[in-house]
All heavy atoms as a GROMACS GRO file, in nm:
protein
  584
    1MET      N    1  -0.490   4.623   0.530
    1MET     CA    2  -0.547   4.497   0.495
    1MET      C    3  -0.646   4.460   0.604
    1MET      O    4  -0.631   4.497   0.718
    1MET     CB    5  -0.436   4.392   0.484
    1MET     CG    6  -0.481   4.261   0.434
    1MET     SD    7  -0.334   4.163   0.399
    1MET     CE    8  -0.406   4.005   0.405
    2GLY      N    9  -0.746   4.385   0.569
    2GLY     CA   10  -0.848   4.346   0.666
    2GLY      C   11  -0.974   4.427   0.647
    2GLY      O   12  -0.984   4.512   0.559
    3SER      N   13  -1.070   4.403   0.732
    3SER     CA   14  -1.198   4.471   0.721
    3SER      C   15  -1.253   4.499   0.860
    3SER      O   16  -1.244   4.415   0.950
    3SER     CB   17  -1.298   4.383   0.644
    3SER     OG   18  -1.426   4.441   0.646
    4SER      N   19  -1.307   4.618   0.877
    4SER     CA   20  -1.369   4.651   1.005
    4SER      C   21  -1.514   4.604   1.010
    4SER      O   22  -1.579   4.610   1.113
    4SER     CB   23  -1.362   4.801   1.032
    4SER     OG   24  -1.426   4.871   0.927
    5SER      N   25  -1.565   4.559   0.896
    5SER     CA   26  -1.699   4.501   0.892
    5SER      C   27  -1.690   4.369   0.817
    5SER      O   28  -1.598   4.346   0.740
    5SER     CB   29  -1.796   4.597   0.822
    5SER     OG   30  -1.755   4.618   0.689
    6GLY      N   31  -1.780   4.284   0.838
    6GLY     CA   32  -1.777   4.156   0.769
    6GLY      C   33  -1.738   4.043   0.862
    6GLY      O   34  -1.764   4.047   0.981
    7LEU      N   35  -1.672   3.944   0.806
    7LEU     CA   36  -1.639   3.824   0.881
    7LEU      C   37  -1.530   3.849   0.984
    7LEU      O   38  -1.436   3.925   0.959
    7LEU     CB   39  -1.591   3.714   0.784
    7LEU     CG   40  -1.690   3.669   0.678
    7LEU    CD1   41  -1.624   3.572   0.581
    7LEU    CD2   42  -1.811   3.604   0.743
    8PRO      N   43  -1.539   3.783   1.098
    8PRO     CA   44  -1.434   3.800   1.201
    8PRO      C   45  -1.295   3.762   1.152
    8PRO      O   46  -1.197   3.820   1.198
    8PRO     CB   47  -1.481   3.706   1.313
    8PRO     CG   48  -1.628   3.692   1.294
    8PRO     CD   49  -1.650   3.702   1.146
    9ILE      N   50  -1.286   3.666   1.058
    9ILE     CA   51  -1.153   3.628   1.010
    9ILE      C   52  -1.087   3.737   0.926
    9ILE      O   53  -0.968   3.729   0.896
    9ILE     CB   54  -1.157   3.496   0.930
    9ILE    CG1   55  -1.245   3.510   0.805
    9ILE    CG2   56  -1.201   3.381   1.017
    9ILE    CD1   57  -1.235   3.393   0.709
   10GLU      N   58  -1.162   3.839   0.887
   10GLU     CA   59  -1.108   3.951   0.810
   10GLU      C   60  -1.057   4.063   0.900
   10GLU      O   61  -1.015   4.167   0.852
   10GLU     CB   62  -1.214   4.005   0.714
   10GLU     CG   63  -1.259   3.905   0.611
   10GLU     CD   64  -1.375   3.955   0.527
   10GLU    OE1   65  -1.441   4.054   0.568
   10GLU    OE2   66  -1.400   3.897   0.422
   11GLN      N   67  -1.061   4.044   1.030
   11GLN     CA   68  -1.023   4.147   1.125
   11GLN      C   69  -0.896   4.107   1.196
   11GLN      O   70  -0.864   3.988   1.202
   11GLN     CB   71  -1.137   4.170   1.224
   11GLN     CG   72  -1.263   4.217   1.157
   11GLN     CD   73  -1.382   4.220   1.251
   11GLN    OE1   74  -1.371   4.194   1.368
   11GLN    NE2   75  -1.498   4.253   1.197
   12PRO      N   76  -0.819   4.197   1.247
   12PRO     CA   77  -0.839   4.341   1.249
   12PRO      C   78  -0.782   4.406   1.123
   12PRO      O   79  -0.704   4.346   1.050
   12PRO     CB   80  -0.758   4.384   1.371
   12PRO     CG   81  -0.643   4.289   1.371
   12PRO     CD   82  -0.702   4.158   1.324
   13VAL      N   83  -0.822   4.529   1.101
   13VAL     CA   84  -0.761   4.608   0.994
   13VAL      C   85  -0.617   4.635   1.036
   13VAL      O   86  -0.590   4.670   1.150
   13VAL     CB   87  -0.838   4.741   0.975
   13VAL    CG1   88  -0.768   4.829   0.874
   13VAL    CG2   89  -0.981   4.714   0.933
   14HIS      N   90  -0.523   4.613   0.946
   14HIS     CA   91  -0.382   4.635   0.978
   14HIS      C   92  -0.304   4.677   0.855
   14HIS      O   93  -0.343   4.652   0.743
   14HIS     CB   94  -0.320   4.509   1.040
   14HIS     CG   95  -0.327   4.389   0.950
   14HIS    ND1   96  -0.442   4.315   0.935
   14HIS    CD2   97  -0.234   4.332   0.872
   14HIS    CE1   98  -0.420   4.216   0.849
   14HIS    NE2   99  -0.294   4.224   0.809
   15ARG      N  100  -0.191   4.742   0.880
   15ARG     CA  101  -0.104   4.789   0.774
   15ARG      C  102  -0.015   4.674   0.726
   15ARG      O  103   0.034   4.595   0.805
   15ARG     CB  104  -0.018   4.904   0.827
   15ARG     CG  105   0.065   4.972   0.724
   15ARG     CD  106   0.134   5.094   0.787
   15ARG     NE  107   0.218   5.160   0.693
   15ARG     CZ  108   0.177   5.250   0.604
   15ARG    NH1  109   0.051   5.284   0.600
   15ARG    NH2  110   0.262   5.306   0.520
   16VAL      N  111   0.009   4.668   0.596
   16VAL     CA  112   0.097   4.567   0.536
   16VAL      C  113   0.208   4.638   0.461
   16VAL      O  114   0.181   4.724   0.377
   16VAL     CB  115   0.017   4.474   0.440
   16VAL    CG1  116   0.110   4.376   0.371
   16VAL    CG2  117  -0.094   4.402   0.514
   17ASP      N  118   0.332   4.604   0.492
   17ASP     CA  119   0.448   4.663   0.426
   17ASP      C  120   0.484   4.578   0.305
   17ASP      O  121   0.515   4.460   0.317
   17ASP     CB  122   0.565   4.669   0.523
   17ASP     CG  123   0.689   4.733   0.462
   17ASP    OD1  124   0.680   4.790   0.351
   17ASP    OD2  125   0.794   4.726   0.526
   18MET      N  126   0.480   4.637   0.186
   18MET     CA  127   0.507   4.565   0.063
   18MET      C  128   0.647   4.598   0.008
   18MET      O  129   0.677   4.568  -0.106
   18MET     CB  130   0.402   4.599  -0.043
   18MET     CG  131   0.260   4.577   0.001
   18MET     SD  132   0.194   4.416  -0.028
   18MET     CE  133   0.185   4.408  -0.202
   19ALA      N  134   0.732   4.656   0.088
   19ALA     CA  135   0.863   4.698   0.041
   19ALA      C  136   0.948   4.581  -0.009
   19ALA      O  137   1.027   4.596  -0.101
   19ALA     CB  138   0.938   4.772   0.152
   20ARG      N  139   0.933   4.463   0.049
   20ARG     CA  140   1.015   4.349   0.008
   20ARG      C  141   0.940   4.250  -0.079
   20ARG      O  142   0.976   4.135  -0.091
   20ARG     CB  143   1.069   4.277   0.131
   20ARG     CG  144   1.178   4.354   0.201
   20ARG     CD  145   1.255   4.271   0.301
   20ARG     NE  146   1.266   4.130   0.269
   20ARG     CZ  147   1.372   4.073   0.213
   20ARG    NH1  148   1.475   4.145   0.179
   20ARG    NH2  149   1.374   3.943   0.192
   21LEU      N  150   0.834   4.294  -0.143
   21LEU     CA  151   0.758   4.206  -0.230
   21LEU      C  152   0.840   4.171  -0.352
   21LEU      O  153   0.898   4.257  -0.418
   21LEU     CB  154   0.628   4.275  -0.274
   21LEU     CG  155   0.542   4.195  -0.371
   21LEU    CD1  156   0.487   4.070  -0.303
   21LEU    CD2  157   0.430   4.280  -0.425
   22THR      N  158   0.849   4.043  -0.381
   22THR     CA  159   0.919   3.995  -0.500
   22THR      C  160   0.820   3.912  -0.580
   22THR      O  161   0.749   3.830  -0.525
   22THR     CB  162   1.039   3.907  -0.462
   22THR    OG1  163   1.124   3.982  -0.376
   22THR    CG2  164   1.116   3.863  -0.583
   23ILE      N  165   0.817   3.935  -0.709
   23ILE     CA  166   0.724   3.862  -0.793
   23ILE      C  167   0.795   3.822  -0.922
   23ILE      O  168   0.877   3.897  -0.974
   23ILE     CB  169   0.596   3.943  -0.821
   23ILE    CG1  170   0.489   3.857  -0.885
   23ILE    CG2  171   0.626   4.066  -0.902
   23ILE    CD1  172   0.351   3.919  -0.882
   24SER      N  173   0.763   3.707  -0.970
   24SER     CA  174   0.820   3.660  -1.095
   24SER      C  175   0.720   3.684  -1.207
   24SER      O  176   0.599   3.684  -1.185
   24SER     CB  177   0.849   3.510  -1.084
   24SER     OG  178   0.896   3.459  -1.206
   25LYS      N  179   0.771   3.704  -1.324
   25LYS     CA  180   0.682   3.724  -1.439
   25LYS      C  181   0.611   3.596  -1.476
   25LYS      O  182   0.499   3.598  -1.524
   25LYS     CB  183   0.765   3.776  -1.557
   25LYS     CG  184   0.682   3.814  -1.676
   25LYS     CD  185   0.768   3.878  -1.784
   25LYS     CE  186   0.684   3.917  -1.903
   25LYS     NZ  187   0.764   3.982  -2.007
   26TYR      N  188   0.677   3.481  -1.451
   26TYR     CA  189   0.620   3.351  -1.488
   26TYR      C  190   0.620   3.257  -1.367
   26TYR      O  191   0.700   3.273  -1.275
   26TYR     CB  192   0.702   3.287  -1.600
   26TYR     CG  193   0.710   3.372  -1.723
   26TYR    CD1  194   0.824   3.447  -1.751
   26TYR    CD2  195   0.602   3.384  -1.809
   26TYR    CE1  196   0.832   3.527  -1.864
   26TYR    CE2  197   0.608   3.464  -1.922
   26TYR     CZ  198   0.723   3.535  -1.948
   26TYR     OH  199   0.729   3.615  -2.059
   27GLU      N  200   0.535   3.157  -1.372
   27GLU     CA  201   0.531   3.057  -1.267
   27GLU      C  202   0.658   2.971  -1.274
   27GLU      O  203   0.719   2.958  -1.378
   27GLU     CB  204   0.412   2.961  -1.285
   27GLU     CG  205   0.278   3.027  -1.287
   27GLU     CD  206   0.231   3.063  -1.428
   27GLU    OE1  207   0.309   3.050  -1.525
   27GLU    OE2  208   0.117   3.106  -1.440
   28VAL      N  209   0.693   2.911  -1.162
   28VAL     CA  210   0.801   2.812  -1.160
   28VAL      C  211   0.742   2.684  -1.217
   28VAL      O  212   0.637   2.637  -1.174
   28VAL     CB  213   0.853   2.789  -1.017
   28VAL    CG1  214   0.956   2.676  -1.014
   28VAL    CG2  215   0.912   2.918  -0.961
   29THR      N  216   0.809   2.626  -1.315
   29THR     CA  217   0.756   2.507  -1.383
   29THR      C  218   0.815   2.379  -1.323
   29THR      O  219   0.916   2.382  -1.254
   29THR     CB  220   0.788   2.510  -1.533
   29THR    OG1  221   0.930   2.498  -1.549
   29THR    CG2  222   0.735   2.636  -1.600
   30PHE      N  223   0.748   2.267  -1.354
   30PHE     CA  224   0.802   2.138  -1.314
   30PHE      C  225   0.942   2.119  -1.373
   30PHE      O  226   1.032   2.068  -1.306
   30PHE     CB  227   0.711   2.023  -1.358
   30PHE     CG  228   0.603   1.991  -1.260
   30PHE    CD1  229   0.472   2.029  -1.286
   30PHE    CD2  230   0.630   1.924  -1.142
   30PHE    CE1  231   0.371   1.999  -1.195
   30PHE    CE2  232   0.531   1.893  -1.051
   30PHE     CZ  233   0.401   1.931  -1.078
   31SER      N  234   0.963   2.160  -1.498
   31SER     CA  235   1.095   2.145  -1.562
   31SER      C  236   1.202   2.219  -1.482
   31SER      O  237   1.310   2.164  -1.456
   31SER     CB  238   1.094   2.199  -1.705
   31SER     OG  239   1.014   2.118  -1.786
   32GLN      N  240   1.174   2.342  -1.443
   32GLN     CA  241   1.271   2.419  -1.364
   32GLN      C  242   1.298   2.351  -1.230
   32GLN      O  243   1.413   2.340  -1.187
   32GLN     CB  244   1.220   2.561  -1.341
   32GLN     CG  245   1.215   2.645  -1.464
   32GLN     CD  246   1.141   2.776  -1.441
   32GLN    OE1  247   1.034   2.778  -1.379
   32GLN    NE2  248   1.197   2.884  -1.492
   33TRP      N  249   1.192   2.309  -1.163
   33TRP     CA  250   1.209   2.246  -1.032
   33TRP      C  251   1.285   2.114  -1.045
   33TRP      O  252   1.373   2.084  -0.964
   33TRP     CB  253   1.073   2.224  -0.966
   33TRP     CG  254   1.090   2.186  -0.822
   33TRP    CD1  255   1.082   2.062  -0.769
   33TRP    CD2  256   1.122   2.274  -0.715
   33TRP    NE1  257   1.106   2.067  -0.635
   33TRP    CE2  258   1.132   2.196  -0.599
   33TRP    CE3  259   1.145   2.411  -0.706
   33TRP    CZ2  260   1.161   2.250  -0.474
   33TRP    CZ3  261   1.174   2.464  -0.581
   33TRP    CH2  262   1.182   2.384  -0.468
   34ASP      N  263   1.254   2.035  -1.147
   34ASP     CA  264   1.321   1.906  -1.166
   34ASP      C  265   1.471   1.925  -1.190
   34ASP      O  266   1.553   1.849  -1.138
   34ASP     CB  267   1.257   1.828  -1.281
   34ASP     CG  268   1.116   1.781  -1.249
   34ASP    OD1  269   1.074   1.789  -1.132
   34ASP    OD2  270   1.046   1.737  -1.343
   35ILE      N  271   1.510   2.027  -1.267
   35ILE     CA  272   1.652   2.057  -1.290
   35ILE      C  273   1.719   2.092  -1.158
   35ILE      O  274   1.830   2.045  -1.129
   35ILE     CB  275   1.669   2.171  -1.393
   35ILE    CG1  276   1.630   2.121  -1.532
   35ILE    CG2  277   1.811   2.227  -1.391
   35ILE    CD1  278   1.616   2.234  -1.635
   36PHE      N  279   1.653   2.170  -1.078
   36PHE     CA  280   1.706   2.208  -0.948
   36PHE      C  281   1.728   2.084  -0.860
   36PHE      O  282   1.834   2.068  -0.799
   36PHE     CB  283   1.612   2.307  -0.880
   36PHE     CG  284   1.650   2.338  -0.739
   36PHE    CD1  285   1.766   2.408  -0.711
   36PHE    CD2  286   1.570   2.298  -0.634
   36PHE    CE1  287   1.802   2.436  -0.579
   36PHE    CE2  288   1.604   2.325  -0.504
   36PHE     CZ  289   1.721   2.395  -0.476
   37VAL      N  290   1.632   1.993  -0.857
   37VAL     CA  291   1.645   1.870  -0.778
   37VAL      C  292   1.760   1.785  -0.831
   37VAL      O  293   1.843   1.734  -0.755
   37VAL     CB  294   1.512   1.791  -0.775
   37VAL    CG1  295   1.532   1.653  -0.714
   37VAL    CG2  296   1.405   1.869  -0.699
   38GLN      N  297   1.769   1.770  -0.963
   38GLN     CA  298   1.874   1.688  -1.024
   38GLN      C  299   2.014   1.745  -0.997
   38GLN      O  300   2.112   1.671  -0.994
   38GLN     CB  301   1.850   1.673  -1.174
   38GLN     CG  302   1.729   1.589  -1.205
   38GLN     CD  303   1.683   1.601  -1.350
   38GLN    OE1  304   1.748   1.666  -1.430
   38GLN    NE2  305   1.571   1.540  -1.380
   39SER      N  306   2.023   1.877  -0.977
   39SER     CA  307   2.153   1.939  -0.951
   39SER      C  308   2.194   1.925  -0.804
   39SER      O  309   2.300   1.973  -0.766
   39SER     CB  310   2.151   2.086  -0.990
   39SER     OG  311   2.072   2.160  -0.898
   40GLY      N  312   2.110   1.860  -0.725
   40GLY     CA  313   2.143   1.838  -0.585
   40GLY      C  314   2.083   1.940  -0.490
   40GLY      O  315   2.110   1.938  -0.371
   41GLY      N  316   2.002   2.029  -0.542
   41GLY     CA  317   1.942   2.132  -0.458
   41GLY      C  318   1.839   2.080  -0.359
   41GLY      O  319   1.826   2.131  -0.249
   42ARG      N  320   1.768   1.979  -0.396
   42ARG     CA  321   1.666   1.917  -0.310
   42ARG      C  322   1.659   1.770  -0.349
   42ARG      O  323   1.700   1.730  -0.457
   42ARG     CB  324   1.528   1.978  -0.331
   42ARG     CG  325   1.512   2.118  -0.276
   42ARG     CD  326   1.479   2.111  -0.128
   42ARG     NE  327   1.447   2.242  -0.074
   42ARG     CZ  328   1.536   2.329  -0.032
   42ARG    NH1  329   1.663   2.303  -0.040
   42ARG    NH2  330   1.500   2.444   0.018
   43ASN      N  331   1.603   1.690  -0.262
   43ASN     CA  332   1.592   1.548  -0.294
   43ASN      C  333   1.446   1.505  -0.312
   43ASN      O  334   1.417   1.388  -0.318
   43ASN     CB  335   1.658   1.463  -0.186
   43ASN     CG  336   1.596   1.484  -0.050
   43ASN    OD1  337   1.501   1.558  -0.034
   43ASN    ND2  338   1.651   1.419   0.050
   44ARG      N  339   1.355   1.600  -0.321
   44ARG     CA  340   1.213   1.566  -0.328
   44ARG      C  341   1.151   1.619  -0.456
   44ARG      O  342   1.148   1.739  -0.479
   44ARG     CB  343   1.139   1.626  -0.208
   44ARG     CG  344   0.992   1.592  -0.203
   44ARG     CD  345   0.928   1.652  -0.079
   44ARG     NE  346   0.898   1.794  -0.092
   44ARG     CZ  347   0.791   1.842  -0.154
   44ARG    NH1  348   0.705   1.763  -0.212
   44ARG    NH2  349   0.770   1.972  -0.158
   45LEU      N  350   1.105   1.528  -0.540
   45LEU     CA  351   1.028   1.568  -0.658
   45LEU      C  352   0.881   1.571  -0.619
   45LEU      O  353   0.827   1.470  -0.573
   45LEU     CB  354   1.048   1.467  -0.772
   45LEU     CG  355   1.184   1.468  -0.840
   45LEU    CD1  356   1.195   1.352  -0.938
   45LEU    CD2  357   1.207   1.599  -0.911
   46PRO      N  358   0.814   1.684  -0.634
   46PRO     CA  359   0.673   1.690  -0.597
   46PRO      C  360   0.586   1.607  -0.692
   46PRO      O  361   0.617   1.595  -0.810
   46PRO     CB  362   0.640   1.838  -0.605
   46PRO     CG  363   0.740   1.894  -0.699
   46PRO     CD  364   0.863   1.811  -0.684
   47ASP      N  365   0.480   1.553  -0.639
   47ASP     CA  366   0.385   1.477  -0.718
   47ASP      C  367   0.310   1.571  -0.812
   47ASP      O  368   0.266   1.678  -0.772
   47ASP     CB  369   0.286   1.408  -0.624
   47ASP     CG  370   0.186   1.319  -0.695
   47ASP    OD1  371   0.203   1.292  -0.817
   47ASP    OD2  372   0.089   1.276  -0.630
   48ASP      N  373   0.298   1.532  -0.940
   48ASP     CA  374   0.226   1.616  -1.036
   48ASP      C  375   0.077   1.583  -1.040
   48ASP      O  376   0.001   1.647  -1.114
   48ASP     CB  377   0.288   1.609  -1.174
   48ASP     CG  378   0.273   1.473  -1.241
   48ASP    OD1  379   0.201   1.385  -1.189
   48ASP    OD2  380   0.334   1.454  -1.347
   49GLU      N  381   0.035   1.483  -0.963
   49GLU     CA  382  -0.106   1.444  -0.953
   49GLU      C  383  -0.171   1.421  -1.090
   49GLU      O  384  -0.288   1.453  -1.111
   49GLU     CB  385  -0.185   1.546  -0.871
   49GLU     CG  386  -0.134   1.555  -0.729
   49GLU     CD  387  -0.219   1.641  -0.640
   49GLU    OE1  388  -0.337   1.664  -0.670
   49GLU    OE2  389  -0.165   1.688  -0.537
   50GLY      N  390  -0.093   1.367  -1.184
   50GLY     CA  391  -0.146   1.335  -1.316
   50GLY      C  392  -0.148   1.450  -1.415
   50GLY      O  393  -0.192   1.434  -1.528
   51TRP      N  394  -0.100   1.568  -1.376
   51TRP     CA  395  -0.098   1.684  -1.466
   51TRP      C  396   0.003   1.667  -1.577
   51TRP      O  397  -0.003   1.733  -1.676
   51TRP     CB  398  -0.057   1.809  -1.389
   51TRP     CG  399  -0.164   1.879  -1.316
   51TRP    CD1  400  -0.279   1.827  -1.265
   51TRP    CD2  401  -0.164   2.017  -1.282
   51TRP    NE1  402  -0.349   1.924  -1.201
   51TRP    CE2  403  -0.280   2.042  -1.210
   51TRP    CE3  404  -0.075   2.121  -1.306
   51TRP    CZ2  405  -0.312   2.168  -1.161
   51TRP    CZ3  406  -0.106   2.246  -1.256
   51TRP    CH2  407  -0.224   2.268  -1.186
   52ARG      N  408   0.103   1.585  -1.555
   52ARG     CA  409   0.226   1.574  -1.633
   52ARG      C  410   0.317   1.689  -1.593
   52ARG      O  411   0.273   1.791  -1.545
   52ARG     CB  412   0.200   1.574  -1.784
   52ARG     CG  413   0.115   1.457  -1.826
   52ARG     CD  414   0.109   1.450  -1.975
   52ARG     NE  415   0.027   1.337  -2.015
   52ARG     CZ  416  -0.017   1.320  -2.137
   52ARG    NH1  417   0.012   1.408  -2.231
   52ARG    NH2  418  -0.090   1.215  -2.166
   53ARG      N  419   0.443   1.672  -1.612
   53ARG     CA  420   0.540   1.768  -1.560
   53ARG      C  421   0.568   1.876  -1.664
   53ARG      O  422   0.483   1.957  -1.694
   53ARG     CB  423   0.665   1.694  -1.514
   53ARG     CG  424   0.631   1.593  -1.403
   53ARG     CD  425   0.749   1.521  -1.352
   53ARG     NE  426   0.814   1.593  -1.243
   53ARG     CZ  427   0.768   1.596  -1.119
   53ARG    NH1  428   0.658   1.534  -1.086
   53ARG    NH2  429   0.833   1.662  -1.027
   54GLY      N  430   0.689   1.881  -1.715
   54GLY     CA  431   0.721   1.975  -1.821
   54GLY      C  432   0.699   2.121  -1.786
   54GLY      O  433   0.740   2.168  -1.681
   55ARG      N  434   0.630   2.192  -1.874
   55ARG     CA  435   0.613   2.337  -1.862
   55ARG      C  436   0.493   2.378  -1.779
   55ARG      O  437   0.459   2.495  -1.770
   55ARG     CB  438   0.605   2.399  -2.001
   55ARG     CG  439   0.738   2.383  -2.076
   55ARG     CD  440   0.733   2.432  -2.217
   55ARG     NE  441   0.684   2.568  -2.226
   55ARG     CZ  442   0.655   2.630  -2.338
   55ARG    NH1  443   0.673   2.568  -2.452
   55ARG    NH2  444   0.611   2.753  -2.337
   56LYS      N  445   0.428   2.282  -1.715
   56LYS     CA  446   0.315   2.314  -1.626
   56LYS      C  447   0.369   2.376  -1.497
   56LYS      O  448   0.479   2.343  -1.452
   56LYS     CB  449   0.238   2.188  -1.591
   56LYS     CG  450   0.188   2.111  -1.709
   56LYS     CD  451   0.044   2.143  -1.733
   56LYS     CE  452  -0.011   2.039  -1.827
   56LYS     NZ  453  -0.076   2.068  -1.937
   57PRO      N  454   0.293   2.467  -1.435
   57PRO     CA  455   0.338   2.524  -1.307
   57PRO      C  456   0.352   2.413  -1.202
   57PRO      O  457   0.267   2.326  -1.192
   57PRO     CB  458   0.224   2.619  -1.269
   57PRO     CG  459   0.153   2.648  -1.396
   57PRO     CD  460   0.168   2.525  -1.480
   58VAL      N  461   0.461   2.418  -1.128
   58VAL     CA  462   0.486   2.318  -1.025
   58VAL      C  463   0.381   2.330  -0.914
   58VAL      O  464   0.336   2.440  -0.881
   58VAL     CB  465   0.630   2.329  -0.970
   58VAL    CG1  466   0.649   2.454  -0.888
   58VAL    CG2  467   0.669   2.206  -0.892
   59ILE      N  468   0.338   2.216  -0.863
   59ILE     CA  469   0.244   2.212  -0.752
   59ILE      C  470   0.303   2.124  -0.642
   59ILE      O  471   0.401   2.054  -0.663
   59ILE     CB  472   0.105   2.158  -0.794
   59ILE    CG1  473   0.117   2.018  -0.857
   59ILE    CG2  474   0.037   2.255  -0.891
   59ILE    CD1  475  -0.017   1.952  -0.887
   60ASN      N  476   0.243   2.129  -0.526
   60ASN     CA  477   0.282   2.047  -0.411
   60ASN      C  478   0.420   2.081  -0.356
   60ASN      O  479   0.492   1.995  -0.307
   60ASN     CB  480   0.271   1.898  -0.445
   60ASN     CG  481   0.128   1.856  -0.471
   60ASN    OD1  482   0.037   1.901  -0.401
   60ASN    ND2  483   0.107   1.776  -0.572
   61ILE      N  484   0.458   2.208  -0.368
   61ILE     CA  485   0.574   2.260  -0.297
   61ILE      C  486   0.530   2.390  -0.231
   61ILE      O  487   0.433   2.453  -0.274
   61ILE     CB  488   0.696   2.283  -0.389
   61ILE    CG1  489   0.666   2.384  -0.499
   61ILE    CG2  490   0.748   2.153  -0.445
   61ILE    CD1  491   0.787   2.423  -0.580
   62SER      N  492   0.600   2.430  -0.130
   62SER     CA  493   0.561   2.550  -0.057
   62SER      C  494   0.626   2.674  -0.116
   62SER      O  495   0.729   2.666  -0.185
   62SER     CB  496   0.600   2.537   0.090
   62SER     OG  497   0.741   2.543   0.104
   63TYR      N  498   0.570   2.789  -0.085
   63TYR     CA  499   0.630   2.915  -0.126
   63TYR      C  500   0.770   2.927  -0.065
   63TYR      O  501   0.862   2.976  -0.130
   63TYR     CB  502   0.543   3.034  -0.085
   63TYR     CG  503   0.610   3.165  -0.119
   63TYR    CD1  504   0.610   3.211  -0.250
   63TYR    CD2  505   0.675   3.239  -0.022
   63TYR    CE1  506   0.675   3.330  -0.283
   63TYR    CE2  507   0.739   3.358  -0.054
   63TYR     CZ  508   0.738   3.402  -0.185
   63TYR     OH  509   0.802   3.518  -0.217
   64ALA      N  510   0.786   2.880   0.058
   64ALA     CA  511   0.916   2.888   0.125
   64ALA      C  512   1.021   2.810   0.047
   64ALA      O  513   1.136   2.855   0.035
   64ALA     CB  514   0.907   2.836   0.268
   65GLU      N  515   0.985   2.694  -0.011
   65GLU     CA  516   1.080   2.617  -0.091
   65GLU      C  517   1.120   2.694  -0.217
   65GLU      O  518   1.237   2.700  -0.252
   65GLU     CB  519   1.020   2.482  -0.131
   65GLU     CG  520   1.006   2.386  -0.015
   65GLU     CD  521   0.936   2.257  -0.057
   65GLU    OE1  522   0.813   2.260  -0.075
   65GLU    OE2  523   1.006   2.156  -0.071
   66ILE      N  524   1.023   2.753  -0.285
   66ILE     CA  525   1.052   2.832  -0.406
   66ILE      C  526   1.136   2.954  -0.369
   66ILE      O  527   1.232   2.986  -0.439
   66ILE     CB  528   0.923   2.875  -0.476
   66ILE    CG1  529   0.855   2.751  -0.539
   66ILE    CG2  530   0.950   2.980  -0.582
   66ILE    CD1  531   0.721   2.779  -0.602
   67GLU      N  532   1.104   3.018  -0.260
   67GLU     CA  533   1.176   3.137  -0.219
   67GLU      C  534   1.324   3.107  -0.195
   67GLU      O  535   1.411   3.184  -0.236
   67GLU     CB  536   1.112   3.192  -0.092
   67GLU     CG  537   1.165   3.326  -0.047
   67GLU     CD  538   1.090   3.379   0.072
   67GLU    OE1  539   1.055   3.301   0.163
   67GLU    OE2  540   1.064   3.500   0.073
   68ARG      N  541   1.356   2.994  -0.134
   68ARG     CA  542   1.497   2.958  -0.108
   68ARG      C  543   1.574   2.935  -0.237
   68ARG      O  544   1.694   2.951  -0.242
   68ARG     CB  545   1.503   2.833  -0.020
   68ARG     CG  546   1.470   2.860   0.126
   68ARG     CD  547   1.502   2.740   0.214
   68ARG     NE  548   1.417   2.625   0.186
   68ARG     CZ  549   1.305   2.597   0.250
   68ARG    NH1  550   1.260   2.677   0.343
   68ARG    NH2  551   1.235   2.490   0.220
   69VAL      N  552   1.505   2.894  -0.343
   69VAL     CA  553   1.571   2.860  -0.468
   69VAL      C  554   1.579   2.978  -0.565
   69VAL      O  555   1.684   3.006  -0.622
   69VAL     CB  556   1.496   2.745  -0.538
   69VAL    CG1  557   1.558   2.714  -0.673
   69VAL    CG2  558   1.493   2.622  -0.450
   70PHE      N  559   1.470   3.049  -0.583
   70PHE     CA  560   1.459   3.144  -0.692
   70PHE      C  561   1.468   3.291  -0.652
   70PHE      O  562   1.475   3.377  -0.738
   70PHE     CB  563   1.327   3.121  -0.767
   70PHE     CG  564   1.326   2.990  -0.841
   70PHE    CD1  565   1.270   2.878  -0.785
   70PHE    CD2  566   1.384   2.980  -0.967
   70PHE    CE1  567   1.269   2.756  -0.853
   70PHE    CE2  568   1.384   2.860  -1.035
   70PHE     CZ  569   1.327   2.747  -0.978
   71ILE      N  570   1.465   3.322  -0.523
   71ILE     CA  571   1.468   3.462  -0.483
   71ILE      C  572   1.600   3.489  -0.413
   71ILE      O  573   1.629   3.428  -0.310
   71ILE     CB  574   1.348   3.495  -0.392
   71ILE    CG1  575   1.218   3.472  -0.469
   71ILE    CG2  576   1.358   3.639  -0.342
   71ILE    CD1  577   1.093   3.488  -0.389
   72PRO      N  578   1.681   3.579  -0.470
   72PRO     CA  579   1.814   3.607  -0.411
   72PRO      C  580   1.805   3.675  -0.276
   72PRO      O  581   1.712   3.736  -0.239
   72PRO     CB  582   1.880   3.698  -0.513
   72PRO     CG  583   1.773   3.750  -0.600
   72PRO     CD  584   1.655   3.658  -0.585
   0.00000   0.00000   0.00000
């Protein structure tokens, strides 16, 4: 990963280990996140910024928060 030419922020070239990469087939939705919060898993409902909740992908939460909930 990285580039030996181009922008300085793309440097240095380095190896990336993808052995522990986990990916979901679908985005985590507001509905899924809201159920998790209601079950006592978290006490913070993220702001939907007017998108409406439901089946829309959840926003305003970090990857680390999703990882603690959905990745074994």
